[in-house]
Legacy VTK file of the C-alpha trace (Angstrom):
# vtk DataFile Version 3.0
C-alpha trace
ASCII
DATASET POLYDATA
POINTS 130 float
0.157 0.050 -0.200
1.609 3.422 -0.972
1.036 6.493 0.474
0.110 8.106 -2.951
-3.496 9.895 -3.276
-3.506 9.221 -7.346
-4.187 5.720 -8.183
-2.291 3.857 -10.343
-3.462 1.230 -12.894
-1.533 -1.264 -14.595
-1.599 -1.560 -18.227
0.635 -3.047 -20.876
-0.863 -0.995 -23.988
-2.147 -3.002 -27.056
1.309 -3.846 -28.454
1.583 -6.773 -30.229
5.274 -7.638 -29.316
4.906 -8.061 -25.371
8.944 -8.112 -25.152
9.222 -4.381 -26.764
8.492 -2.371 -23.815
10.221 0.735 -24.575
7.080 2.520 -26.043
5.800 5.002 -23.405
5.448 7.586 -26.255
3.034 5.570 -27.982
1.190 4.096 -25.004
0.533 7.374 -23.258
-0.210 9.166 -26.131
-3.030 6.222 -27.003
-4.381 6.483 -23.562
-4.840 9.810 -23.521
-6.095 10.719 -26.684
-8.380 7.303 -26.834
-6.942 6.171 -29.874
-6.077 2.456 -31.111
-2.201 1.989 -30.075
-1.845 0.819 -33.764
-3.205 4.081 -35.030
-0.910 5.881 -32.834
2.165 4.148 -33.686
1.157 4.591 -37.385
0.568 8.338 -37.053
3.711 8.878 -34.893
5.658 6.672 -37.694
4.666 8.406 -40.551
4.992 12.154 -38.729
8.438 10.865 -37.886
9.368 9.783 -41.676
7.944 13.249 -42.764
9.922 15.355 -40.195
13.183 12.897 -40.568
13.438 11.916 -37.028
12.453 8.877 -34.749
8.648 8.683 -33.173
9.755 9.199 -29.767
11.735 12.374 -30.417
10.232 15.549 -28.531
9.952 17.344 -32.161
7.895 14.351 -33.388
5.673 13.087 -30.406
4.866 16.809 -29.069
3.739 17.758 -32.874
1.687 14.674 -32.833
-0.254 15.940 -29.452
-0.652 19.436 -30.976
-2.220 18.100 -34.178
-4.427 16.083 -31.818
-5.373 19.429 -29.891
-3.411 18.969 -27.128
-1.405 21.831 -25.251
1.615 21.763 -23.064
0.939 23.233 -19.442
3.394 24.085 -16.820
4.474 21.706 -14.258
2.603 21.515 -10.865
4.304 22.957 -8.075
4.203 23.416 -4.169
6.017 25.811 -2.608
7.935 26.372 -5.441
9.064 22.428 -5.809
8.031 20.190 -8.592
5.135 17.462 -6.927
5.653 14.054 -7.839
2.967 12.500 -9.636
1.364 10.302 -6.769
0.667 13.267 -4.882
-0.818 15.891 -7.609
-3.978 16.998 -5.935
-5.135 18.992 -8.598
-4.588 16.867 -11.292
-6.529 16.761 -14.854
-8.735 13.832 -15.843
-6.999 13.084 -18.786
-3.185 14.029 -19.912
0.104 12.848 -21.089
2.625 13.523 -18.481
6.275 14.152 -18.611
8.461 12.604 -15.666
11.989 12.207 -15.808
12.371 10.787 -19.473
9.284 9.037 -19.553
5.889 9.674 -20.122
2.851 8.396 -18.727
-1.027 9.069 -18.967
-3.777 9.972 -16.539
-6.908 8.514 -17.269
-9.850 9.554 -15.631
-7.611 10.998 -13.221
-5.747 7.906 -12.610
-2.113 6.893 -13.358
-1.950 4.424 -16.462
1.014 3.097 -17.262
3.034 -0.374 -17.412
4.918 0.475 -14.210
4.203 2.916 -11.147
5.890 5.929 -11.841
4.108 7.689 -9.187
7.282 8.248 -7.109
8.738 10.953 -10.218
7.913 14.542 -10.287
5.669 15.916 -12.802
8.199 17.872 -15.300
5.387 19.151 -17.864
1.916 18.020 -19.022
-0.523 18.410 -22.164
-3.740 18.104 -22.192
-6.631 18.303 -24.565
-7.428 22.018 -25.377
-11.221 22.445 -24.982
LINES 1 131
130 0 1 2 3 4 5 6 7 8 9 10 11 12 13 14 15 16 17 18 19 20 21 22 23 24 25 26 27 28 29 30 31 32 33 34 35 36 37 38 39 40 41 42 43 44 45 46 47 48 49 50 51 52 53 54 55 56 57 58 59 60 61 62 63 64 65 66 67 68 69 70 71 72 73 74 75 76 77 78 79 80 81 82 83 84 85 86 87 88 89 90 91 92 93 94 95 96 97 98 99 100 101 102 103 104 105 106 107 108 109 110 111 112 113 114 115 116 117 118 119 120 121 122 123 124 125 126 127 128 129
């Protein structure tokens, strides 16, 4: 039992090759956009080809998120310090969250990922522009 207020749901995503576990970009965007994993993967691959960069490079996935209507938000802080994902009280319902070289998703306010990264700080996050 953890001391975190944010719940965690372990979800491996819909990747076909379960041994390929370095897919946080595709998995988190798929969860946050509510799109099929394979469609997000295809979209990132096509955009990466167009831009001449790998799909998990920041310039590619950030542009992809922006094209899906997501906007970047400043990291939440308490007393000037970054907060841990697991302690984020006023978190959005849905977001793609960057924390220490990793992307994860908030779905219905729940950290949804293949592993529990709630101990990491929220460095920035993207939400749908509504």
